[in-house]
N, C-alpha and C positions, 0 to 999 in steps of 0.2 A: 504493500500500500504506500502511495506517495505521502511524504511528510511535508507539511507546509508551516512556515513561520511568518508571522506578521510583526515587523519591526517598525514601531512608531517613533520616528526620529533616528533614521538609520544612515545618514549621509556622512557622519563623522563620529569621532570618539568611540564610546562604548557600543553605540548602536551599530556603527559600521564594522567594528571589530567582531561583534557577535554575528552580523550578517556573513562576514567572511568565514568565520569558524563553522557556521551551520551549513553554508554552501559546500564546504569541503567534506561534510559529514552527512550527506544525504537529504538535506532540506531544500525544498523549493521556497522562494522568498517573495513576499510582498513587502516593499519598503516604502514607507510614508516619510516624506521629508519636505522641508521648505527652504529653498536655496535661491540666492540671486543668480542671474544668468552668468556672471563672472566666475562663479564657483562650480558651474555644471561640468566643464571639461574634465576637471580632476575627479569628480564623482563618477562621471561616465567611464573613465578609465577603470575605476574600481568595479563598476557594474560589468564591464567587459571581461575583466579577470574572473569574476564570480561565475559568469555564464560559461566560461571555458570548462568548468567542472561538469557541464552537461545538465545542470539544474536550471529550472525556470527561475528567472529573476525579473520581477515586474516592479517598476517604481512609479510613484505618483508624487509630483511636486505640487502639493496642496497644503492649505492651512489645516493642520491636524487638530487645531483647537476650535474650529468652527463646526458646529453640529450639522449644519446643512451640507457642508462640504464632506463631512464624514459619511453621511448617508449617501450622497452622490457617488463617492469613491467606492463604498462597499457595493453599491448597485453595479458599478462598472466592473468591479472585481468578480462578482458572481456571474456576470454576463460573459466574462472571459474564461473563467475556470469553472467547469461543471462539478457538482457534488463536492464543493470545497468546504472544509472546516479546518481550523487551525490547531496544530499540535502545540505551538508555542506562540504566545503574545508577549512581546517585550515593549514596555513603555519607556522611552528614553528621551522624551521631549524636554528641552531645556530652554526655557524662556522666562526670564524674570527681571525685576528691577533691582539693581545693585546700588543702593544708596543708604545712608544712615537714617535712623529714625529722627535723631536730633543732632545738631552739630554747632560748635562755636564758630566754625569756619563759614565763610560765605560760599556755601555750596548747596545744591538742591538736596532736599530731604524727602523721605517717603510720604506719600499721601495714602489715604484709605483706598483710593482707586488703584494705586500702584500695587498695594498689598493684595487686593482682591484679584487683580489681573494675574499676578504671580501665582497665587494659590489656585486659581482656575486652570492655568496652563499646566502646572506641575503636580497638581493633586486631583482636583475635581475632574479634570479631563480624563483621568483613568476611568472614573465611573461612567462618564459619557461614552467612552469607547466600549466598555464592558456591556452597558445596557444596549447600545446600538448593535454590537456584534450578536448579542442574544436575539434581538429583534430580527436580524437577518439570518438566524440559524447557523451562525458561524462558530459557535462554541460547541465543543464535544466532550464527552466523558474521556478523561485521561489527559486533557490539555493542561498546559501550564501558563500561568500569568506571572510575569516577573516585572517588578518595579524597581526603581533605583533611588536610594537615599544617600546621605553623606554624613561625615563626621560633623559638618556644619549645623546639623539639626540639634546637636547637643553641646556645642562649644561656640565661642565667639570668633567669627571671622569678620573683619571690617567690611561693611557694606552688604553683608550677606543676610541681614535680618529678615527680609521678606521671603527670600528663598528658604531660609531656615524654618520659617513658619509653614511654608508649603511642604517641605520635606517632613516635618513633624506630622502634619495632617495626612500626608501620603502614607506614613508608617501605620497610623491608626486605620486609615481606609483599607490598606492591604490586609491587616489582621481581620477586619470585619468581613471583607470579601472572601477571605480564606474560609470563614465559617459559612457565609451565605451562599457561596458557590460550591461548597462541598457536596450538597445534594445533587448537583449537576455533574459531579465527578471531576471538577476543576481544582487544581492545586494552585495556591497563590503564595509567593514568597517575595520578600523585599530585600534587595542586596544593598548593604551599606559598604560602598566602595571606598577603599583608601584614596588619599589625595592622588589624583591621576592627571597627567598633563594632557588635557584635551582643549579644544577651542573654547569650550564653556568655561573652563578654569581660568583661562587667560583674560576673561572679562572681569574677574574678581579683583578689586583693588589690592595691590601688594601681593599678587599671585606668586611673584618670584620668591617671597619669603615662605609661602606655603610649600613650594616645590623644594626649597632648600631644607626646610624643617622635616618634610616627609622623607627625603633622601637620607638625612642624617640620623633620624631616630628610629627608622624601621629596623626591627631586629634581624630581618633578612638582608639588610644592607642596600636596599634600593627602594624607590617609590613604586607604587602600583602602576601597572600598564593596562591599557584598554584590553589587551589580549588576556590578561589575568581574569578580568570580569567575563569576557567571552567564554573562557574555559569553564568557569564556574556555572554559567548559564547552560552551557552544553551538558554538563553533568546533571543538571536538573531536568533535562529532557529524557534521560535514560530511565528505563523501567525500574532500576534499583532505587530511584529517588521517590517512588510512589508514596512513601510514608512521610515525606518532608512537606509540611504544609503550615502556613501561618507564621513563618519566622521572619525576623529581621536578621539577616546573615552577614557577618563581617567577612569581607573578601579584601584583605588589606595586608597580608603577611604578618599580622600581629601588631600593626601600627597602633591600633586602639588601646593596646595594653601599656603603651609607653607614656601615658599622660597627655 
């Protein structure tokens, strides 16, 4: 039977690394992304490499936070692929406001709308996708849903407050979905990734300090790579992971143990 994965936010970072890992291990892919025209040549190169594995790789450059676009895209997907249901759904959208709540300096600060938009894109959007996938009959017993959180949900990073609120909400949502999707045979886990050098990280103020800190304090002697997260997600697709459900799982080489 053909295996299919839906990667929501798959054109860079952990989403792209996971797509690459899965394409090499028997998965056909639907990749949702939102990229400017200038970034498309590089992404298309990655797509072509993944297609060389012989797997189907279909991408949609759409706004994955817009419910109308989600419905339209899922309708297009089901029209292109018959009898489709997903073995893995990964939510890797990263879209948030990186500003302080208050500041003595003359700089913009977060508004209630900034916070709401960030939480909607990085937490509530998971629920939108799950409910819409269910409405389109694209969830199946045995499928996995994987979400992504970070150490910033539990510690202070400059300018990360709105994203931290979103990640904290995402962790709770993931746990509740693990219980409420269990009767459908769906397992849900949230990966707490170590500090990883991705395009999203480089938007965080003083990201260089985070990279240096993660590299120096990790007990395994290096910072987390996108491929480390991809490997962990692949393990969660194996039948041996059937009893893993409802966890916030550290995938960081032990970084979280070092304070």
